[in-house]
N, CA, C and O atoms as CSV, one atom per row, in Angstrom:
chain,resi,resn,atom,element,x,y,z
A,1,MET,N,N,28.593,21.759,-17.273
A,1,MET,CA,C,28.930,20.970,-16.096
A,1,MET,C,C,28.618,21.740,-14.810
A,1,MET,O,O,28.306,21.156,-13.773
A,2,GLU,N,N,28.711,23.056,-14.911
A,2,GLU,CA,C,28.403,23.900,-13.748
A,2,GLU,C,C,26.982,23.649,-13.265
A,2,GLU,O,O,26.742,23.559,-12.060
A,3,GLU,N,N,26.045,23.537,-14.188
A,3,GLU,CA,C,24.637,23.303,-13.840
A,3,GLU,C,C,24.459,21.963,-13.121
A,3,GLU,O,O,23.700,21.875,-12.155
A,4,ALA,N,N,25.148,20.931,-13.583
A,4,ALA,CA,C,25.047,19.614,-12.950
A,4,ALA,C,C,25.574,19.669,-11.518
A,4,ALA,O,O,24.985,19.069,-10.618
A,5,GLY,N,N,26.670,20.377,-11.303
A,5,GLY,CA,C,27.219,20.508,-9.954
A,5,GLY,C,C,26.269,21.241,-9.030
A,5,GLY,O,O,26.126,20.873,-7.864
A,6,LYS,N,N,25.614,22.281,-9.543
A,6,LYS,CA,C,24.645,23.042,-8.746
A,6,LYS,C,C,23.444,22.165,-8.406
A,6,LYS,O,O,22.953,22.195,-7.277
A,7,THR,N,N,22.975,21.394,-9.366
A,7,THR,CA,C,21.846,20.497,-9.133
A,7,THR,C,C,22.194,19.481,-8.050
A,7,THR,O,O,21.381,19.209,-7.167
A,8,ARG,N,N,23.412,18.915,-8.118
A,8,ARG,CA,C,23.829,17.935,-7.096
A,8,ARG,C,C,23.858,18.566,-5.709
A,8,ARG,O,O,23.377,17.975,-4.742
A,9,ARG,N,N,24.431,19.782,-5.611
A,9,ARG,CA,C,24.483,20.459,-4.307
A,9,ARG,C,C,23.087,20.758,-3.799
A,9,ARG,O,O,22.787,20.545,-2.625
A,10,ASP,N,N,22.228,21.254,-4.689
A,10,ASP,CA,C,20.852,21.573,-4.289
A,10,ASP,C,C,20.104,20.329,-3.827
A,10,ASP,O,O,19.408,20.364,-2.813
A,11,LEU,N,N,20.242,19.241,-4.559
A,11,LEU,CA,C,19.522,18.021,-4.202
A,11,LEU,C,C,20.102,17.393,-2.928
A,11,LEU,O,O,19.359,16.829,-2.125
A,12,LYS,N,N,21.391,17.486,-2.742
A,12,LYS,CA,C,21.978,17.014,-1.476
A,12,LYS,C,C,21.374,17.796,-0.313
A,12,LYS,O,O,20.992,17.219,0.705
A,13,HIS,N,N,21.295,19.106,-0.478
A,13,HIS,CA,C,20.731,19.957,0.574
A,13,HIS,C,C,19.248,19.640,0.800
A,13,HIS,O,O,18.810,19.485,1.941
A,14,ARG,N,N,18.486,19.544,-0.280
A,14,ARG,CA,C,17.048,19.289,-0.153
A,14,ARG,C,C,16.757,17.942,0.492
A,14,ARG,O,O,15.869,17.837,1.337
A,15,THR,N,N,17.499,16.911,0.100
A,15,THR,CA,C,17.243,15.592,0.682
A,15,THR,C,C,17.649,15.564,2.157
A,15,THR,O,O,17.015,14.884,2.964
A,16,ARG,N,N,18.695,16.293,2.504
A,16,ARG,CA,C,19.105,16.381,3.920
A,16,ARG,C,C,18.038,17.117,4.729
A,16,ARG,O,O,17.657,16.673,5.811
A,17,GLU,N,N,17.563,18.234,4.202
A,17,GLU,CA,C,16.522,18.994,4.900
A,17,GLU,C,C,15.234,18.184,5.027
A,17,GLU,O,O,14.559,18.242,6.055
A,18,PHE,N,N,14.899,17.432,3.988
A,18,PHE,CA,C,13.724,16.565,4.026
A,18,PHE,C,C,13.885,15.542,5.149
A,18,PHE,O,O,12.957,15.313,5.925
A,19,ALA,N,N,15.061,14.932,5.232
A,19,ALA,CA,C,15.318,13.942,6.281
A,19,ALA,C,C,15.188,14.571,7.668
A,19,ALA,O,O,14.612,13.966,8.572
A,20,LEU,N,N,15.711,15.763,7.838
A,20,LEU,CA,C,15.615,16.439,9.140
A,20,LEU,C,C,14.167,16.747,9.498
A,20,LEU,O,O,13.779,16.634,10.661
A,21,ARG,N,N,13.377,17.130,8.524
A,21,ARG,CA,C,11.951,17.385,8.773
A,21,ARG,C,C,11.232,16.101,9.157
A,21,ARG,O,O,10.361,16.107,10.027
A,22,ILE,N,N,11.595,15.001,8.508
A,22,ILE,CA,C,11.008,13.697,8.839
A,22,ILE,C,C,11.388,13.304,10.270
A,22,ILE,O,O,10.556,12.796,11.021
A,23,ILE,N,N,12.630,13.539,10.634
A,23,ILE,CA,C,13.084,13.227,11.995
A,23,ILE,C,C,12.275,14.030,13.013
A,23,ILE,O,O,11.859,13.496,14.041
A,24,ARG,N,N,12.054,15.310,12.725
A,24,ARG,CA,C,11.256,16.141,13.641
A,24,ARG,C,C,9.805,15.656,13.702
A,24,ARG,O,O,9.191,15.677,14.769
A,25,LEU,N,N,9.256,15.220,12.570
A,25,LEU,CA,C,7.898,14.670,12.556
A,25,LEU,C,C,7.836,13.445,13.470
A,25,LEU,O,O,6.932,13.323,14.297
A,26,TYR,N,N,8.789,12.556,13.316
A,26,TYR,CA,C,8.807,11.344,14.151
A,26,TYR,C,C,8.877,11.709,15.631
A,26,TYR,O,O,8.167,11.129,16.453
A,27,GLY,N,N,9.720,12.655,15.962
A,27,GLY,CA,C,9.870,13.079,17.346
A,27,GLY,C,C,8.611,13.686,17.942
A,27,GLY,O,O,8.412,13.652,19.156
A,28,ALA,N,N,7.758,14.245,17.082
A,28,ALA,CA,C,6.527,14.884,17.551
A,28,ALA,C,C,5.340,13.928,17.632
A,28,ALA,O,O,4.281,14.298,18.138
A,29,LEU,N,N,5.508,12.701,17.138
A,29,LEU,CA,C,4.399,11.745,17.156
A,29,LEU,C,C,4.070,11.317,18.584
A,29,LEU,O,O,4.924,11.304,19.470
A,30,SER,N,N,2.813,10.972,18.768
A,30,SER,CA,C,2.410,10.454,20.084
A,30,SER,C,C,3.096,9.111,20.323
A,30,SER,O,O,3.636,8.506,19.397
A,31,LYS,N,N,3.069,8.667,21.541
A,31,LYS,CA,C,3.703,7.396,21.898
A,31,LYS,C,C,2.773,6.203,21.707
A,31,LYS,O,O,3.118,5.081,22.079
A,32,ARG,N,N,1.590,6.441,21.127
A,32,ARG,CA,C,0.673,5.333,20.817
A,32,ARG,C,C,1.382,4.368,19.880
A,32,ARG,O,O,2.140,4.784,19.004
A,33,SER,N,N,1.134,3.094,20.066
A,33,SER,CA,C,1.877,2.091,19.298
A,33,SER,C,C,1.701,2.249,17.793
A,33,SER,O,O,2.667,2.106,17.044
A,34,GLU,N,N,0.477,2.543,17.335
A,34,GLU,CA,C,0.278,2.677,15.889
A,34,GLU,C,C,1.047,3.870,15.329
A,34,GLU,O,O,1.574,3.799,14.219
A,35,ALA,N,N,1.114,4.956,16.080
A,35,ALA,CA,C,1.875,6.129,15.636
A,35,ALA,C,C,3.358,5.801,15.568
A,35,ALA,O,O,4.050,6.242,14.650
A,36,GLN,N,N,3.852,5.033,16.530
A,36,GLN,CA,C,5.266,4.690,16.562
A,36,GLN,C,C,5.645,3.706,15.449
A,36,GLN,O,O,6.715,3.826,14.852
A,37,VAL,N,N,4.773,2.742,15.173
A,37,VAL,CA,C,5.057,1.772,14.108
A,37,VAL,C,C,5.111,2.474,12.756
A,37,VAL,O,O,6.065,2.295,11.999
A,38,ILE,N,N,4.101,3.263,12.456
A,38,ILE,CA,C,4.090,3.989,11.187
A,38,ILE,C,C,5.210,5.031,11.171
A,38,ILE,O,O,5.856,5.249,10.146
A,39,GLY,N,N,5.428,5.665,12.315
A,39,GLY,CA,C,6.484,6.663,12.409
A,39,GLY,C,C,7.857,6.100,12.096
A,39,GLY,O,O,8.662,6.757,11.435
A,40,LYS,N,N,8.132,4.894,12.562
A,40,LYS,CA,C,9.433,4.285,12.265
A,40,LYS,C,C,9.589,4.001,10.781
A,40,LYS,O,O,10.685,4.108,10.229
A,41,GLN,N,N,8.490,3.640,10.142
A,41,GLN,CA,C,8.533,3.397,8.693
A,41,GLN,C,C,8.825,4.691,7.932
A,41,GLN,O,O,9.663,4.719,7.031
A,42,VAL,N,N,8.122,5.759,8.310
A,42,VAL,CA,C,8.338,7.035,7.637
A,42,VAL,C,C,9.749,7.551,7.929
A,42,VAL,O,O,10.374,8.177,7.073
A,43,LEU,N,N,10.240,7.290,9.124
A,43,LEU,CA,C,11.595,7.696,9.492
A,43,LEU,C,C,12.629,6.980,8.619
A,43,LEU,O,O,13.568,7.601,8.121
A,44,ARG,N,N,12.449,5.681,8.440
A,44,ARG,CA,C,13.392,4.909,7.611
A,44,ARG,C,C,13.384,5.372,6.153
A,44,ARG,O,O,14.434,5.640,5.569
A,45,SER,N,N,12.196,5.460,5.581
A,45,SER,CA,C,12.133,5.813,4.160
A,45,SER,C,C,12.481,7.283,3.918
A,45,SER,O,O,13.140,7.609,2.931
A,46,GLY,N,N,12.047,8.158,4.803
A,46,GLY,CA,C,12.302,9.584,4.617
A,46,GLY,C,C,13.761,9.971,4.756
A,46,GLY,O,O,14.213,10.938,4.144
A,47,THR,N,N,14.498,9.218,5.558
A,47,THR,CA,C,15.918,9.522,5.713
A,47,THR,C,C,16.774,8.780,4.680
A,47,THR,O,O,17.950,9.100,4.508
A,48,ALA,N,N,16.200,7.807,4.004
A,48,ALA,CA,C,16.944,7.030,3.009
A,48,ALA,C,C,17.030,7.718,1.650
A,48,ALA,O,O,17.875,7.353,0.834
A,49,VAL,N,N,16.180,8.699,1.392
A,49,VAL,CA,C,16.185,9.379,0.093
A,49,VAL,C,C,17.575,9.942,-0.179
A,49,VAL,O,O,18.191,9.642,-1.202
A,50,GLY,N,N,18.054,10.756,0.742
A,50,GLY,CA,C,19.350,11.404,0.555
A,50,GLY,C,C,20.507,10.424,0.563
A,50,GLY,O,O,21.472,10.598,-0.182
A,51,ALA,N,N,20.423,9.404,1.391
A,51,ALA,CA,C,21.503,8.415,1.440
A,51,ALA,C,C,21.657,7.717,0.096
A,51,ALA,O,O,22.773,7.562,-0.399
A,52,ASN,N,N,20.551,7.300,-0.493
A,52,ASN,CA,C,20.616,6.633,-1.799
A,52,ASN,C,C,21.035,7.599,-2.900
A,52,ASN,O,O,21.781,7.220,-3.803
A,53,TYR,N,N,20.567,8.837,-2.836
A,53,TYR,CA,C,20.973,9.818,-3.836
A,53,TYR,C,C,22.485,10.046,-3.769
A,53,TYR,O,O,23.164,10.071,-4.796
A,54,ARG,N,N,22.997,10.209,-2.560
A,54,ARG,CA,C,24.442,10.443,-2.413
A,54,ARG,C,C,25.259,9.245,-2.884
A,54,ARG,O,O,26.339,9.417,-3.449
A,55,GLU,N,N,24.761,8.045,-2.660
A,55,GLU,CA,C,25.447,6.869,-3.199
A,55,GLU,C,C,25.471,6.929,-4.724
A,55,GLU,O,O,26.466,6.566,-5.350
A,56,GLY,N,N,24.372,7.388,-5.315
A,56,GLY,CA,C,24.316,7.505,-6.763
A,56,GLY,C,C,25.312,8.507,-7.302
A,56,GLY,O,O,25.937,8.272,-8.336
A,57,VAL,N,N,25.463,9.616,-6.615
A,57,VAL,CA,C,26.405,10.648,-7.042
A,57,VAL,C,C,27.832,10.096,-7.059
A,57,VAL,O,O,28.651,10.510,-7.879
A,58,ARG,N,N,28.119,9.181,-6.169
A,58,ARG,CA,C,29.456,8.577,-6.070
A,58,ARG,C,C,29.584,7.283,-6.877
A,58,ARG,O,O,30.565,6.554,-6.732
A,59,ALA,N,N,28.607,7.004,-7.712
A,59,ALA,CA,C,28.608,5.756,-8.484
A,59,ALA,C,C,29.832,5.671,-9.393
A,59,ALA,O,O,30.384,6.682,-9.827
A,60,ARG,N,N,30.234,4.438,-9.664
A,60,ARG,CA,C,31.406,4.198,-10.512
A,60,ARG,C,C,31.055,4.130,-11.992
A,60,ARG,O,O,31.945,4.156,-12.842
A,61,SER,N,N,29.767,4.043,-12.306
A,61,SER,CA,C,29.351,3.971,-13.710
A,61,SER,C,C,27.972,4.614,-13.853
A,61,SER,O,O,27.262,4.827,-12.870
A,62,LYS,N,N,27.615,4.911,-15.084
A,62,LYS,CA,C,26.277,5.469,-15.343
A,62,LYS,C,C,25.194,4.464,-14.978
A,62,LYS,O,O,24.125,4.841,-14.499
A,63,SER,N,N,25.470,3.198,-15.205
A,63,SER,CA,C,24.503,2.156,-14.864
A,63,SER,C,C,24.277,2.111,-13.350
A,63,SER,O,O,23.137,2.037,-12.892
A,64,GLU,N,N,25.353,2.158,-12.587
A,64,GLU,CA,C,25.234,2.154,-11.133
A,64,GLU,C,C,24.523,3.428,-10.659
A,64,GLU,O,O,23.719,3.390,-9.728
A,65,TYR,N,N,24.830,4.552,-11.311
A,65,TYR,CA,C,24.177,5.828,-11.003
A,65,TYR,C,C,22.660,5.697,-11.163
A,65,TYR,O,O,21.903,6.069,-10.267
A,66,ALA,N,N,22.220,5.166,-12.311
A,66,ALA,CA,C,20.790,5.016,-12.566
A,66,ALA,C,C,20.143,4.061,-11.568
A,66,ALA,O,O,19.021,4.297,-11.118
A,67,THR,N,N,20.835,2.999,-11.227
A,67,THR,CA,C,20.314,2.037,-10.251
A,67,THR,C,C,20.115,2.690,-8.891
A,67,THR,O,O,19.068,2.521,-8.267
A,68,LYS,N,N,21.110,3.430,-8.431
A,68,LYS,CA,C,21.016,4.094,-7.122
A,68,LYS,C,C,19.913,5.150,-7.133
A,68,LYS,O,O,19.198,5.309,-6.143
A,69,LEU,N,N,19.768,5.875,-8.248
A,69,LEU,CA,C,18.696,6.872,-8.317
A,69,LEU,C,C,17.329,6.207,-8.313
A,69,LEU,O,O,16.377,6.751,-7.754
A,70,ASN,N,N,17.223,5.046,-8.924
A,70,ASN,CA,C,15.959,4.306,-8.866
A,70,ASN,C,C,15.641,3.894,-7.436
A,70,ASN,O,O,14.482,3.933,-7.023
A,71,LEU,N,N,16.657,3.501,-6.680
A,71,LEU,CA,C,16.451,3.183,-5.259
A,71,LEU,C,C,16.027,4.440,-4.500
A,71,LEU,O,O,15.115,4.403,-3.673
A,72,ALA,N,N,16.701,5.549,-4.793
A,72,ALA,CA,C,16.350,6.814,-4.136
A,72,ALA,C,C,14.911,7.208,-4.455
A,72,ALA,O,O,14.208,7.726,-3.587
A,73,LEU,N,N,14.468,6.972,-5.680
A,73,LEU,CA,C,13.112,7.317,-6.094
A,73,LEU,C,C,12.060,6.529,-5.320
A,73,LEU,O,O,10.979,7.051,-5.046
A,74,MET,N,N,12.351,5.315,-4.973
A,74,MET,CA,C,11.385,4.501,-4.232
A,74,MET,C,C,11.107,5.090,-2.851
A,74,MET,O,O,10.005,4.939,-2.323
A,75,GLU,N,N,12.086,5.752,-2.272
A,75,GLU,CA,C,11.964,6.227,-0.895
A,75,GLU,C,C,10.955,7.360,-0.692
A,75,GLU,O,O,10.139,7.265,0.225
A,76,PRO,N,N,10.967,8.437,-1.507
A,76,PRO,CA,C,9.936,9.459,-1.276
A,76,PRO,C,C,8.535,8.933,-1.576
A,76,PRO,O,O,7.560,9.383,-0.974
A,77,GLU,N,N,8.434,7.990,-2.499
A,77,GLU,CA,C,7.130,7.386,-2.784
A,77,GLU,C,C,6.635,6.610,-1.573
A,77,GLU,O,O,5.467,6.710,-1.196
A,78,GLU,N,N,7.533,5.831,-0.961
A,78,GLU,CA,C,7.168,5.084,0.238
A,78,GLU,C,C,6.860,6.045,1.393
A,78,GLU,O,O,5.906,5.841,2.144
A,79,THR,N,N,7.665,7.073,1.522
A,79,THR,CA,C,7.449,8.060,2.583
A,79,THR,C,C,6.075,8.694,2.446
A,79,THR,O,O,5.367,8.874,3.436
A,80,LEU,N,N,5.704,9.026,1.239
A,80,LEU,CA,C,4.389,9.616,0.990
A,80,LEU,C,C,3.280,8.662,1.432
A,80,LEU,O,O,2.283,9.097,2.009
A,81,TYR,N,N,3.442,7.389,1.170
A,81,TYR,CA,C,2.462,6.392,1.599
A,81,TYR,C,C,2.289,6.421,3.117
A,81,TYR,O,O,1.163,6.466,3.612
A,82,TRP,N,N,3.398,6.394,3.856
A,82,TRP,CA,C,3.318,6.386,5.319
A,82,TRP,C,C,2.738,7.693,5.854
A,82,TRP,O,O,1.987,7.691,6.830
A,83,ILE,N,N,3.086,8.800,5.216
A,83,ILE,CA,C,2.516,10.088,5.627
A,83,ILE,C,C,1.005,10.078,5.427
A,83,ILE,O,O,0.251,10.562,6.271
A,84,GLU,N,N,0.576,9.525,4.307
A,84,GLU,CA,C,-0.870,9.435,4.048
A,84,GLU,C,C,-1.558,8.580,5.099
A,84,GLU,O,O,-2.687,8.876,5.488
A,85,LEU,N,N,-0.899,7.522,5.567
A,85,LEU,CA,C,-1.475,6.703,6.634
A,85,LEU,C,C,-1.546,7.478,7.947
A,85,LEU,O,O,-2.546,7.393,8.659
A,86,LEU,N,N,-0.508,8.224,8.272
A,86,LEU,CA,C,-0.544,9.058,9.481
A,86,LEU,C,C,-1.716,10.032,9.418
A,86,LEU,O,O,-2.411,10.260,10.408
A,87,GLU,N,N,-1.916,10.591,8.249
A,87,GLU,CA,C,-3.019,11.537,8.040
A,87,GLU,C,C,-4.367,10.821,8.090
A,87,GLU,O,O,-5.281,11.256,8.790
A,88,GLY,N,N,-4.485,9.734,7.353
A,88,GLY,CA,C,-5.744,8.999,7.282
A,88,GLY,C,C,-6.188,8.424,8.616
A,88,GLY,O,O,-7.386,8.334,8.884
A,89,ALA,N,N,-5.240,8.036,9.450
A,89,ALA,CA,C,-5.557,7.490,10.764
A,89,ALA,C,C,-5.721,8.599,11.808
A,89,ALA,O,O,-5.907,8.323,12.993
A,90,ALA,N,N,-5.651,9.820,11.368
A,90,ALA,CA,C,-5.778,10.996,12.242
A,90,ALA,C,C,-4.734,10.996,13.363
A,90,ALA,O,O,-5.010,11.429,14.482
A,91,LEU,N,N,-3.530,10.503,13.044
A,91,LEU,CA,C,-2.443,10.517,14.008
A,91,LEU,C,C,-1.679,11.841,13.962
A,91,LEU,O,O,-1.000,12.221,14.916
A,92,VAL,N,N,-1.807,12.531,12.830
A,92,VAL,CA,C,-1.213,13.862,12.640
A,92,VAL,C,C,-2.225,14.685,11.862
A,92,VAL,O,O,-2.869,14.179,10.943
A,93,LYS,N,N,-2.364,15.950,12.227
A,93,LYS,CA,C,-3.272,16.832,11.490
A,93,LYS,C,C,-2.790,16.994,10.052
A,93,LYS,O,O,-1.603,17.198,9.797
A,94,ALA,N,N,-3.720,16.901,9.133
A,94,ALA,CA,C,-3.396,16.996,7.711
A,94,ALA,C,C,-2.650,18.279,7.380
A,94,ALA,O,O,-1.750,18.275,6.540
A,95,SER,N,N,-3.012,19.362,8.024
A,95,SER,CA,C,-2.376,20.647,7.736
A,95,SER,C,C,-0.881,20.639,8.061
A,95,SER,O,O,-0.115,21.396,7.464
A,96,ARG,N,N,-0.462,19.794,8.997
A,96,ARG,CA,C,0.954,19.706,9.359
A,96,ARG,C,C,1.756,18.889,8.357
A,96,ARG,O,O,2.987,18.909,8.385
A,97,LEU,N,N,1.073,18.172,7.474
A,97,LEU,CA,C,1.752,17.269,6.549
A,97,LEU,C,C,1.828,17.791,5.116
A,97,LEU,O,O,2.511,17.198,4.281
A,98,VAL,N,N,1.152,18.869,4.825
A,98,VAL,CA,C,1.082,19.381,3.449
A,98,VAL,C,C,2.465,19.637,2.865
A,98,VAL,O,O,2.768,19.172,1.766
A,99,ALA,N,N,3.302,20.367,3.584
A,99,ALA,CA,C,4.622,20.713,3.057
A,99,ALA,C,C,5.487,19.472,2.843
A,99,ALA,O,O,6.220,19.393,1.858
A,100,LEU,N,N,5.409,18.508,3.751
A,100,LEU,CA,C,6.181,17.271,3.589
A,100,LEU,C,C,5.694,16.470,2.383
A,100,LEU,O,O,6.497,15.919,1.630
A,101,LYS,N,N,4.389,16.410,2.209
A,101,LYS,CA,C,3.834,15.700,1.050
A,101,LYS,C,C,4.264,16.382,-0.249
A,101,LYS,O,O,4.617,15.716,-1.222
A,102,ASP,N,N,4.231,17.703,-0.254
A,102,ASP,CA,C,4.660,18.445,-1.444
A,102,ASP,C,C,6.132,18.179,-1.755
A,102,ASP,O,O,6.497,17.940,-2.906
A,103,GLU,N,N,6.966,18.221,-0.729
A,103,GLU,CA,C,8.399,17.999,-0.939
A,103,GLU,C,C,8.676,16.576,-1.399
A,103,GLU,O,O,9.538,16.371,-2.253
A,104,ALA,N,N,7.976,15.595,-0.861
A,104,ALA,CA,C,8.144,14.211,-1.318
A,104,ALA,C,C,7.811,14.111,-2.805
A,104,ALA,O,O,8.524,13.449,-3.559
A,105,GLY,N,N,6.735,14.763,-3.223
A,105,GLY,CA,C,6.360,14.759,-4.627
A,105,GLY,C,C,7.388,15.447,-5.510
A,105,GLY,O,O,7.698,14.962,-6.599
A,106,GLU,N,N,7.917,16.568,-5.049
A,106,GLU,CA,C,8.930,17.289,-5.823
A,106,GLU,C,C,10.229,16.495,-5.924
A,106,GLU,O,O,10.844,16.442,-6.988
A,107,LEU,N,N,10.642,15.886,-4.833
A,107,LEU,CA,C,11.853,15.058,-4.877
A,107,LEU,C,C,11.669,13.895,-5.849
A,107,LEU,O,O,12.589,13.559,-6.595
A,108,SER,N,N,10.497,13.285,-5.843
A,108,SER,CA,C,10.221,12.203,-6.793
A,108,SER,C,C,10.339,12.705,-8.228
A,108,SER,O,O,10.952,12.045,-9.068
A,109,ALA,N,N,9.759,13.862,-8.511
A,109,ALA,CA,C,9.795,14.421,-9.870
A,109,ALA,C,C,11.228,14.712,-10.310
A,109,ALA,O,O,11.592,14.434,-11.453
A,110,ILE,N,N,12.030,15.261,-9.427
A,110,ILE,CA,C,13.428,15.555,-9.752
A,110,ILE,C,C,14.186,14.267,-10.036
A,110,ILE,O,O,14.945,14.191,-11.003
A,111,LEU,N,N,13.988,13.269,-9.211
A,111,LEU,CA,C,14.679,11.994,-9.407
A,111,LEU,C,C,14.252,11.316,-10.704
A,111,LEU,O,O,15.083,10.729,-11.397
A,112,VAL,N,N,12.968,11.390,-11.038
A,112,VAL,CA,C,12.494,10.824,-12.310
A,112,VAL,C,C,13.210,11.505,-13.475
A,112,VAL,O,O,13.644,10.838,-14.415
A,113,THR,N,N,13.333,12.813,-13.415
A,113,THR,CA,C,14.021,13.556,-14.473
A,113,THR,C,C,15.481,13.127,-14.587
A,113,THR,O,O,15.978,12.911,-15.692
A,114,LEU,N,N,16.164,13.002,-13.464
A,114,LEU,CA,C,17.567,12.581,-13.483
A,114,LEU,C,C,17.726,11.164,-14.027
A,114,LEU,O,O,18.674,10.878,-14.758
A,115,ILE,N,N,16.802,10.284,-13.671
A,115,ILE,CA,C,16.844,8.909,-14.178
A,115,ILE,C,C,16.628,8.895,-15.687
A,115,ILE,O,O,17.330,8.187,-16.408
A,116,LYS,N,N,15.665,9.669,-16.163
A,116,LYS,CA,C,15.419,9.740,-17.612
A,116,LYS,C,C,16.637,10.282,-18.343
A,116,LYS,O,O,16.981,9.793,-19.419
A,117,GLN,N,N,17.291,11.285,-17.772
A,117,GLN,CA,C,18.499,11.838,-18.394
A,117,GLN,C,C,19.604,10.790,-18.452
A,117,GLN,O,O,20.303,10.671,-19.459
A,118,ALA,N,N,19.759,10.035,-17.376
A,118,ALA,CA,C,20.791,8.990,-17.354
A,118,ALA,C,C,20.488,7.914,-18.392
A,118,ALA,O,O,21.389,7.451,-19.091
A,119,LYS,N,N,19.228,7.518,-18.492
A,119,LYS,CA,C,18.848,6.492,-19.467
A,119,LYS,C,C,19.023,6.999,-20.894
A,119,LYS,O,O,19.430,6.242,-21.775
A,120,ALA,N,N,18.720,8.273,-21.127
A,120,ALA,CA,C,18.914,8.854,-22.455
A,120,ALA,C,C,20.395,8.842,-22.814
A,120,ALA,O,O,20.759,8.623,-23.970
A,121,HIS,N,N,21.236,9.075,-21.832
A,121,HIS,CA,C,22.685,9.044,-22.052
A,121,HIS,C,C,23.123,7.646,-22.496
A,121,HIS,O,O,23.992,7.509,-23.357
A,122,PHE,N,N,22.515,6.600,-21.900
A,122,PHE,CA,C,22.836,5.220,-22.276
A,122,PHE,C,C,22.468,4.947,-23.729
A,122,PHE,O,O,23.136,4.177,-24.418
A,123,ASN,N,N,21.389,5.594,-24.186
A,123,ASN,CA,C,20.861,5.339,-25.529
A,123,ASN,C,C,21.347,6.365,-26.545
A,123,ASN,O,O,20.691,6.589,-27.562
A,124,GLY,N,N,22.480,6.984,-26.282
A,124,GLY,CA,C,23.033,7.956,-27.221
A,124,GLY,C,C,22.205,9.216,-27.325
A,124,GLY,O,O,22.140,9.820,-28.396
A,125,GLY,N,N,21.569,9.632,-26.239
A,125,GLY,CA,C,20.793,10.869,-26.243
A,125,GLY,C,C,19.334,10.685,-26.582
A,125,GLY,O,O,18.554,11.634,-26.505
A,126,LYS,N,N,18.948,9.463,-26.960
A,126,LYS,CA,C,17.551,9.200,-27.296
A,126,LYS,C,C,16.832,8.663,-26.070
A,126,LYS,O,O,17.421,7.918,-25.287
A,127,PRO,N,N,15.564,9.032,-25.889
A,127,PRO,CA,C,14.811,8.458,-24.762
A,127,PRO,C,C,14.751,6.944,-24.889
A,127,PRO,O,O,14.726,6.409,-25.998
A,128,SER,N,N,14.728,6.259,-23.763
A,128,SER,CA,C,14.653,4.808,-23.817
A,128,SER,C,C,13.300,4.370,-24.356
A,128,SER,O,O,12.295,5.048,-24.144
A,129,PRO,N,N,13.272,3.239,-25.051
A,129,PRO,CA,C,12.003,2.762,-25.615
A,129,PRO,C,C,10.999,2.445,-24.515
A,129,PRO,O,O,11.365,2.121,-23.385
A,130,ALA,N,N,9.735,2.545,-24.873
A,130,ALA,CA,C,8.673,2.236,-23.925
A,130,ALA,C,C,8.801,0.787,-23.509
A,130,ALA,O,O,9.148,-0.080,-24.310
A,131,ARG,N,N,8.518,0.543,-22.260
A,131,ARG,CA,C,8.615,-0.815,-21.717
A,131,ARG,C,C,7.221,-1.324,-21.422
A,131,ARG,O,O,6.366,-0.587,-20.930
A,132,SER,N,N,7.007,-2.554,-21.717
A,132,SER,CA,C,5.735,-3.173,-21.399
A,132,SER,C,C,5.972,-4.346,-20.471
A,132,SER,O,O,6.862,-5.167,-20.695
A,133,ASP,N,N,5.171,-4.412,-19.436
A,133,ASP,CA,C,5.298,-5.528,-18.498
A,133,ASP,C,C,4.338,-6.652,-18.842
A,133,ASP,O,O,4.208,-7.608,-18.078
A,134,PHE,N,N,3.676,-6.554,-19.957
A,134,PHE,CA,C,2.690,-7.568,-20.342
A,134,PHE,C,C,3.250,-8.515,-21.354
A,134,PHE,O,O,2.556,-9.433,-21.791
């Protein structure tokens, strides 16, 4: 249980720091309308990662926990999309975005692992069966 508590503290800290970095990125954007529109999107999604994760930590059931973590997982993925647009439109130098892109990817990977662990718990320790959308 000690390890789970450490992971929660670490992820709370990382998601908060990620949000603060996103806030600073938004503040540094030019006032051009396209930069501001995309910037607001990245601001919303980048700051929502930690909020959704923290809601998951306080969940009343494992099912609610997994649901909240799935919501949290969507946010770094969306943030990465907006960051890529800022980069692709040359609104921010690519070199300034590398660390944020890396952290978004790492947060996604951590959340995927936590979701898989929660789902395995639902299935008595076994990984959930493969799902097909077809």
